[in-house]
C-alpha positions in Angstrom: 54.5 114.8 -57.0 58.1 113.9 -55.8 59.1 116.5 -52.9 62.1 116.4 -54.0 61.3 118.4 -57.6 61.5 121.9 -57.1 59.1 124.5 -59.2 60.5 125.2 -62.8 58.5 128.3 -63.0 58.3 129.6 -59.6 61.8 131.6 -58.4 64.5 129.8 -57.8 65.4 126.2 -58.4 66.8 124.7 -55.2 68.5 120.8 -54.8 67.0 121.1 -51.5 63.5 121.3 -52.7 60.8 124.0 -51.8 60.8 127.2 -50.3 62.7 128.2 -47.2 59.9 128.4 -44.7 59.3 131.9 -43.3 58.8 134.4 -46.5 56.1 134.5 -48.7 56.4 132.6 -51.7 55.9 134.8 -55.1 55.4 133.0 -58.2 56.4 134.5 -61.4 54.7 134.2 -64.8 56.0 132.7 -67.9 57.2 136.3 -69.4 59.4 137.0 -66.2 62.8 136.2 -65.4 63.5 132.8 -64.2 65.7 133.6 -61.2 67.1 130.1 -61.6 71.0 129.4 -61.0 71.9 132.2 -58.6 73.0 136.0 -59.6 74.1 136.2 -63.3 77.9 136.5 -63.9 80.3 136.2 -66.7 80.1 132.5 -68.4 83.6 131.0 -68.9 82.4 129.3 -72.1 79.3 129.6 -74.9 78.4 132.4 -76.5 77.3 135.3 -74.7 74.4 137.2 -76.4 73.6 140.7 -76.4 76.2 141.3 -73.3 73.9 139.2 -71.1 75.3 136.1 -69.0 73.3 133.5 -67.8 74.5 130.8 -65.0 72.9 127.4 -66.2 69.6 126.8 -64.6 68.7 123.7 -63.0 66.3 121.4 -61.2 66.9 118.7 -59.1 67.8 115.3 -60.5 64.9 113.5 -61.5 63.5 111.0 -58.9 62.8 107.5 -60.5 59.7 107.2 -57.9 57.1 109.9 -58.3 54.8 111.2 -61.2 57.5 113.8 -62.5 59.1 112.4 -65.7 61.7 114.7 -67.4 62.6 114.5 -71.1 65.2 116.3 -73.3 63.6 115.7 -76.3 61.1 112.8 -78.5 61.8 112.8 -81.9 61.1 110.3 -84.3 62.2 107.1 -81.8 62.2 103.4 -83.1 59.5 101.5 -82.1 61.5 100.1 -79.7 62.6 102.8 -77.9 58.6 104.3 -78.1 57.6 101.3 -76.5 59.9 101.6 -73.7 58.6 105.3 -73.4 55.0 104.0 -73.1 55.8 101.6 -70.4 57.7 104.6 -68.4 54.3 106.8 -68.9 52.3 103.7 -67.7 55.1 103.7 -64.5 54.4 107.8 -64.2 50.6 107.7 -64.2 50.5 104.6 -61.8 52.7 106.6 -59.5 50.3 109.7 -59.8 47.0 108.0 -59.5 45.8 108.6 -63.1 48.2 111.6 -63.4 51.4 112.4 -64.7 53.7 115.3 -65.7 56.0 115.7 -68.1 58.9 118.6 -68.4 60.0 118.6 -72.1 63.6 120.1 -72.8 65.1 119.1 -69.2 67.8 116.5 -68.9 67.8 114.0 -66.6 70.0 115.8 -64.2 67.9 118.7 -64.0 69.4 121.0 -66.5 67.4 123.1 -68.3 68.0 123.2 -72.2 65.2 123.7 -74.4 64.1 122.8 -77.8 64.0 124.4 -80.4 60.7 125.2 -82.0 60.5 121.9 -84.2 62.3 119.9 -82.0 59.3 121.1 -79.7 56.4 120.3 -81.8 57.8 116.6 -82.5 58.5 116.1 -79.2 55.0 116.9 -78.2 53.5 114.7 -81.3 55.3 111.8 -79.8 53.9 112.7 -76.8 50.4 112.7 -78.1 51.2 109.3 -79.6 52.5 107.4 -76.2 49.4 109.2 -74.1 47.1 107.9 -77.0 48.8 103.9 -76.6 48.0 103.9 -73.1 44.4 105.4 -72.9 45.2 108.8 -72.4 44.8 112.4 -72.8 47.7 115.3 -72.9 47.1 119.0 -72.0 49.7 121.7 -72.3 50.1 123.7 -69.1 52.1 126.5 -70.3 55.8 127.0 -71.9 58.7 129.4 -71.1 61.6 130.3 -72.9 65.4 130.0 -71.9 68.1 131.8 -72.6 71.4 129.5 -72.0 74.1 129.1 -74.4 72.6 129.1 -77.9 71.3 131.9 -80.6 68.1 130.1 -81.2 65.3 130.7 -79.3 64.4 127.4 -77.0 61.7 126.6 -74.5 60.3 124.6 -72.3 57.0 122.8 -72.2 55.2 121.2 -69.2 52.8 118.9 -70.3 49.8 117.2 -68.2 49.1 113.5 -69.1 45.8 112.2 -67.4 44.2 108.7 -67.7 41.5 107.1 -65.4 42.9 104.2 -64.1 41.1 100.7 -65.3 39.5 99.9 -61.5 38.0 103.3 -61.6 35.3 105.6 -62.8 37.2 108.7 -62.3 39.9 110.7 -60.2 38.7 111.8 -56.8 39.7 114.6 -54.1 38.0 115.8 -51.5 37.8 119.0 -50.3 36.4 120.0 -46.8 35.2 124.2 -47.3 35.8 125.8 -44.2 35.6 129.6 -42.8 33.9 132.2 -40.5 30.2 132.8 -40.8 28.9 134.9 -43.6 32.4 134.3 -45.5 30.5 133.1 -48.6 31.5 129.3 -48.7 28.0 127.6 -49.8 27.8 130.8 -52.5 30.8 129.7 -53.7 30.0 126.7 -54.1 27.3 127.4 -55.9 29.1 129.2 -58.3 31.6 126.7 -58.9 29.3 123.7 -59.1 26.0 125.4 -61.2 28.4 127.6 -63.2 26.4 130.8 -62.8 27.7 133.9 -60.8 25.9 135.2 -57.8 23.5 138.0 -58.1 25.5 139.7 -54.8 22.2 138.6 -52.3 22.5 134.8 -52.1 21.2 133.1 -55.1 24.1 131.2 -55.9 23.4 128.9 -52.2 20.1 128.3 -52.5 20.7 124.7 -54.2 22.9 123.8 -51.3 21.0 124.3 -48.2 19.3 121.1 -47.1 17.0 122.5 -44.3 13.9 125.7 -44.7 16.0 127.0 -42.1 19.4 127.5 -43.8 17.6 129.0 -46.4 15.9 131.2 -44.0 18.5 132.5 -42.3 21.6 131.9 -44.9 23.9 129.9 -42.8 24.3 126.3 -43.2 23.9 123.9 -40.4 24.8 121.0 -41.4 26.8 119.0 -44.3 26.2 118.7 -47.9 28.4 117.8 -50.7 28.7 119.4 -53.8 30.5 117.9 -57.3 32.7 120.0 -60.0 33.8 117.6 -62.5 37.2 118.5 -64.9 37.2 116.5 -68.6 40.7 114.5 -69.6 41.2 118.0 -71.4 40.8 120.1 -68.5 37.6 121.7 -69.4 35.1 122.1 -66.2 31.8 120.1 -66.4 29.3 121.2 -63.7 25.7 121.5 -63.7 25.9 124.7 -66.1 24.4 122.6 -69.1 21.5 121.0 -67.0 23.3 117.7 -66.4 22.4 115.3 -63.9 25.0 114.1 -61.2 25.7 110.7 -63.3 26.2 112.7 -66.4 28.9 115.3 -64.8 30.4 111.8 -63.6 30.3 110.4 -66.8 31.5 113.3 -68.7 34.3 113.7 -66.0 37.7 111.8 -65.5 38.4 114.2 -62.6 35.9 115.0 -59.5 36.3 117.1 -56.9 33.8 117.2 -53.9 33.7 119.5 -52.2 32.6 118.8 -48.5 30.1 122.0 -47.5 30.7 122.3 -43.7 28.8 125.0 -40.9 30.8 128.3 -40.1 28.7 129.2 -37.4 30.0 128.9 -33.5 27.2 126.9 -32.5 27.4 124.5 -35.5 31.2 123.8 -34.6 30.7 119.8 -33.1 29.2 119.7 -36.9 32.3 120.8 -38.5 34.6 118.9 -36.1 32.4 115.6 -37.7 32.9 116.5 -40.7 36.6 116.8 -41.0 37.6 113.8 -39.0 34.6 111.0 -40.4 35.0 112.2 -44.1 38.9 112.5 -44.2 39.1 114.9 -46.7 42.6 115.3 -49.3 42.8 119.3 -48.5 40.6 121.9 -47.0 39.9 125.1 -48.7 39.4 128.4 -45.9 37.4 130.8 -46.7 37.9 134.3 -45.6 36.2 137.7 -46.0 37.9 140.5 -47.3 35.9 142.9 -45.6 36.1 141.1 -42.2 39.3 139.3 -42.3 40.1 136.5 -39.7 36.8 137.0 -37.5 34.6 134.7 -36.0 35.4 130.7 -36.2 38.4 131.2 -38.3 41.1 131.0 -36.6 39.5 127.7 -34.8 38.8 126.2 -38.8 42.8 126.7 -39.0 43.2 125.3 -35.7 41.3 121.9 -36.9 43.2 121.8 -40.3 46.7 122.3 -38.4 45.3 119.7 -35.9 44.5 116.9 -38.5 47.7 117.7 -40.7 45.0 118.4 -43.3 46.8 120.5 -46.0 44.6 124.0 -47.0 44.5 126.6 -49.0 43.1 129.9 -48.6 40.5 132.0 -50.6 39.7 135.7 -49.7 36.1 136.2 -51.1 34.0 139.4 -51.6 36.8 141.2 -53.1 34.3 143.2 -55.0 32.8 145.2 -51.7 36.2 146.5 -50.6 38.8 148.7 -52.1 42.2 147.3 -52.8 43.9 148.6 -49.6 41.4 146.6 -47.9 41.7 143.6 -49.6 46.0 143.8 -49.2 45.5 144.8 -45.5 43.4 141.1 -45.2 46.3 139.4 -47.3 48.5 140.7 -45.2 46.8 139.8 -42.0 46.9 136.1 -43.3 50.5 136.2 -43.9 51.5 137.4 -40.3 49.3 134.3 -38.9 50.3 131.6 -41.1 54.2 132.6 -40.6 53.6 132.5 -36.7 55.0 129.2 -35.0 52.1 127.7 -34.2 51.2 127.2 -38.2 54.9 127.5 -39.4 53.6 127.8 -43.6 54.7 130.1 -46.4 52.0 132.1 -48.0 51.8 132.3 -51.8 50.0 134.8 -53.5 48.2 133.5 -57.0 47.3 136.5 -58.9 47.8 135.3 -62.7 47.4 131.2 -64.3 51.2 130.7 -64.2 50.8 131.5 -60.7 48.1 129.0 -60.3 49.9 126.3 -62.0 53.0 127.0 -59.9 50.4 127.0 -56.9 49.1 123.6 -57.2 52.6 121.8 -57.8 53.9 123.5 -54.8 51.2 122.7 -52.7 51.9 119.2 -53.7 55.5 118.8 -53.1 55.6 120.9 -49.8 53.0 120.8 -47.0 54.7 124.0 -45.6 53.0 125.9 -48.9 49.8 127.4 -48.6 48.5 129.7 -51.5 45.9 132.4 -51.3 43.4 133.3 -54.1 41.3 136.9 -54.2 38.2 136.3 -55.7 35.0 137.4 -56.2 31.2 135.1 -56.7 29.7 138.0 -58.2 31.9 139.6 -60.7 33.6 136.6 -61.1 37.1 138.2 -60.9 39.9 135.7 -60.5 37.8 132.8 -60.3 39.4 130.7 -63.1 42.4 130.8 -61.4 40.4 129.0 -58.7 39.8 126.3 -61.2 42.9 125.9 -62.9 44.3 124.9 -59.3 41.9 122.7 -59.0 42.1 120.6 -62.0 45.6 120.1 -62.0 45.7 119.6 -58.1 47.4 116.0 -58.1 46.3 113.4 -55.5 47.7 114.3 -52.9 48.7 110.3 -51.5 50.7 108.0 -53.6 50.0 105.1 -55.0 52.1 103.0 -52.6 50.0 104.2 -49.5 46.9 102.9 -51.7 48.0 99.9 -52.4 49.1 99.1 -48.7 45.9 100.4 -47.5 44.2 98.2 -50.0 45.5 95.4 -48.8 44.5 95.1 -45.2 41.0 93.4 -44.3 38.0 95.9 -45.0 36.6 98.4 -42.7 34.1 101.1 -43.4 32.9 104.0 -41.3 29.1 104.3 -40.8 28.7 108.3 -41.0 25.1 108.5 -42.5 21.9 106.7 -42.0 18.9 106.9 -44.3 15.6 104.5 -45.8 15.2 105.1 -49.0 11.6 103.8 -50.8 12.2 100.0 -52.9 16.1 99.7 -51.8 15.6 99.9 -47.6 18.4 100.8 -45.6 21.4 102.9 -47.0 24.4 103.9 -45.1 27.0 106.5 -46.1 30.6 107.2 -44.9 34.1 106.0 -46.0 35.8 103.2 -46.8 38.7 102.9 -44.5 41.0 100.4 -45.8 40.6 97.3 -47.6 37.7 96.8 -50.6 34.1 96.0 -51.0 31.9 94.7 -53.5 28.3 94.4 -54.1 27.2 90.9 -52.2 30.2 90.8 -49.7 29.4 89.9 -46.0 30.2 92.0 -43.2 29.5 92.5 -39.9 28.2 95.8 -38.5 28.9 97.4 -34.7 29.1 97.7 -32.0 26.1 97.6 -30.7 24.5 98.8 -27.2 25.5 95.9 -25.7 28.7 95.3 -27.4 27.8 93.2 -30.5 28.5 92.8 -33.7 25.8 91.6 -36.3 25.7 90.2 -40.1 24.7 91.6 -42.7 25.2 92.1 -47.0 26.2 94.8 -49.0 23.5 94.3 -51.8 24.4 97.6 -54.1 26.9 101.0 -54.4 26.8 104.4 -55.5 29.6 107.0 -55.7 28.5 110.2 -56.5 24.9 109.3 -57.3 26.4 106.8 -59.9 26.6 103.2 -59.7 30.0 101.7 -58.3 30.2 97.5 -58.3 34.2 97.8 -56.4 34.7 100.4 -53.9 38.4 100.8 -52.6 40.1 102.0 -49.6 40.1 106.0 -48.9 37.1 106.3 -50.9 33.3 107.3 -50.0 30.2 106.0 -51.1 26.5 104.9 -49.7 26.0 100.9 -49.2 22.5 99.2 -50.0 21.9 96.8 -47.1 18.4 95.7 -47.9 15.7 95.0 -45.3 18.7 95.4 -42.7 16.7 97.1 -39.9 17.6 100.6 -39.6 16.8 100.9 -35.6 20.1 98.6 -35.3 22.3 101.6 -36.4 23.9 104.3 -35.5 26.5 106.7 -36.3 29.7 105.9 -35.5 29.6 102.3 -36.0 31.7 100.7 -38.3 31.7 97.6 -41.3 34.4 94.9 -41.1 35.3 91.9 -42.4 34.2 88.7 -40.1 37.8 87.7 -40.9 39.4 91.3 -38.3 37.4 89.3 -35.2 36.4 93.1 -33.8 37.1 93.4 -30.6 35.9 96.6 -28.2 37.0 98.2 -25.5 35.2 100.7 -22.7 38.4 101.8 -21.3 41.5 103.6 -22.7 44.4 105.5 -21.2 45.6 108.6 -23.4 48.9 110.6 -22.9 47.9 114.2 -23.7 48.8 117.8 -23.0 46.5 120.4 -21.3 46.1 123.6 -23.3 43.0 125.8 -21.6 40.5 124.9 -19.3 38.7 127.6 -16.7 39.2 125.3 -13.3 41.6 122.6 -12.4 41.1 119.5 -14.4 40.8 116.9 -12.0 39.6 113.4 -11.9 36.0 112.9 -12.2 35.8 114.6 -15.1 33.3 114.5 -17.7 34.2 115.3 -21.1 33.2 114.6 -25.1 35.7 112.5 -26.9 35.7 113.6 -30.4 37.7 110.6 -32.7 37.1 110.2 -36.0 32.8 109.9 -36.5 32.5 109.0 -33.4 31.5 111.7 -30.5 30.3 110.6 -27.1 30.3 111.1 -23.4 33.4 109.7 -21.4 34.5 110.2 -17.4 38.2 110.4 -16.5 39.1 108.1 -14.3 42.5 109.1 -13.3 45.4 110.9 -13.5 48.8 110.6 -13.6 51.8 113.4 -14.3 55.4 112.7 -14.1 55.6 109.4 -13.0 53.2 110.3 -10.2 49.4 109.4 -9.3 47.6 113.6 -9.2 44.2 114.4 -8.4 44.7 117.2 -10.6 46.8 118.9 -13.0 47.1 122.5 -14.7 47.8 123.9 -18.3 50.8 123.6 -20.2 51.4 120.2 -18.6 51.7 116.8 -20.5 50.4 113.8 -18.3 48.4 110.5 -18.7 45.4 109.5 -18.3 42.9 106.6 -18.1 39.2 107.8 -19.6 35.9 104.9 -20.0 33.3 105.2 -22.3 30.0 106.1 -20.3 27.5 104.5 -22.6 28.6 102.6 -25.3 32.2 100.7 -26.0 34.1 101.6 -29.2 36.6 99.9 -31.9 40.0 100.3 -30.6 41.4 101.0 -33.6 39.7 103.8 -34.8 41.0 105.9 -32.0 44.6 104.7 -33.3 43.7 106.6 -36.6 42.4 109.6 -35.6 44.0 111.8 -32.9 42.0 114.4 -31.8 41.3 116.7 -28.6 38.6 116.3 -25.7 36.1 119.0 -25.0 33.6 119.1 -22.6 30.2 118.8 -24.1 29.0 122.9 -23.8 29.3 123.5 -27.4 32.7 123.6 -29.0 35.9 121.7 -28.8 39.3 123.1 -29.2 41.2 124.1 -32.3 45.1 123.5 -31.4 47.4 121.3 -33.2 48.0 117.6 -32.0 52.2 118.5 -31.3 53.2 121.9 -30.0 56.5 123.8 -29.8 56.7 125.6 -26.4 56.2 129.0 -27.7 53.2 127.8 -30.1 51.2 125.7 -27.1 49.2 128.9 -26.2 44.6 128.5 -26.1 42.9 130.5 -29.0 42.5 134.2 -28.6 38.7 134.0 -29.1 38.1 131.3 -26.1 36.3 133.9 -23.7 33.7 131.2 -22.2 34.4 129.1 -19.3 33.7 125.5 -18.5 35.8 124.1 -21.5 38.8 121.9 -21.5 41.0 121.7 -24.2 43.9 118.9 -24.5 45.1 116.7 -27.3 45.8 113.2 -27.5 49.4 111.6 -27.8 49.7 108.0 -27.3 46.6 105.4 -26.6 46.7 101.6 -24.8 43.6 100.0 -24.4 41.7 97.7 -21.9 
């Protein structure tokens, strides 16, 4: 949604946009006071009911771009006016990539006027006709009474309009699931996708595990994907009715793909790979209410900040704790989120109205971080998370999507399979362009730096057939009888017109954040770049314009690095900017850009021999 549009139901409406950073954002229910327009005072004109006086509440003026539309009323429009309104709805749906929000009872300048019940009913009927004309569905999110300059009760209604674009099967949103080990990540996903509550001993998570040792230990060590659908009316579509993945995709107009990542410290490199290679739209950070911020929670938080992935927080296992313990955990999270390194605005969600507010604020401002408190055993507040996920709009606008689709095809190879009667299959994400069945592409680089020709035989998304793949979408591609031994993770499949090149040496401007000893020339480091994880050697160091043999902490410097084994494609490094670590088990967790008061090493790093720094700029040779 457009960043200039403030939340209608969540506190003061300020022309400047979102809430001020540094405080806690508390959404208000529909029954509470609006808090809009500043303090109350005596009106110069107009009626004053019951001795109360209000200043006119305002939203920021309607924006031409974005998927939010203000309408004062839609009562009995002429045919010409109706056609114009339908065209306008198509534009808003295109801007929101299939979703639009209508505020009925609001003038174009943002004044909250409201409508009488009869006028509101007629306006919603007209809106329903408009939606039917374009093949969309409408859902009333919430209503609110306004008390300004009228003796009759007047309401404002917020309506969600959803239509799957003609060139897509469903709206898609990828959510990475982060959190410390034993915080309940897989259990929560099992409850959401299976439709059954957990028994308190991990029954809900069994369907998510991929390996026997995961079932035995109860800990995720690999990356798994789970889907949760919503139909056009906002109803949940999952496996509760014994449906297959194909049936869920067919019945859903919006699909949430959860990327379940490992929480244990020794699998941190797997978590880094999942975040950098699968390009999630946002992340869910799970925190156990009884342990608080512990283990890898800070590191996963740093990963999301470093990659600039918007995230929201879920406090789980509230059924095991007293209310005071849950409140203490929430306060601890708020303190961490307000620190200079995070600079976020925590927003506690306690009602359905709060969930709607949180979804809109989360899309409008990257600083807002919703916090949910729930239980996978009792089901407490679980519906609030579902409401949030249903309303959460795509976080990239249509212009960015169109620009990526106009570029040449580039597909990242993240997984490789051999399927009987199908042949070699690769899974990954399309970074740019459009990929169709039958396309001729080249894949590489191989060990000797070459690119090999291949043909895309078929495409599947979420286990259902798909003929066209667009930029930003994840899928699996069948390659027929192409030799699997020639493929590896980290390769790219690109259009031959791209004339791909490779690099063995690159230079990067970095800041050294943490290292147990002096960082010097000749260090072997593990570079995490997108879906590539490879050992490299620091060849030369420059600091403050002078060549040095070594460098100490908190210093910006330029280094030259060369790959030890396999050269890589340079454009991938330009896309993903991430830190480097020694290959001892884990990487660093510090954001890409650091204020002077936030460039500090993580508190939970006690081992020696690790190096953490972050790239700022690149050049290739």
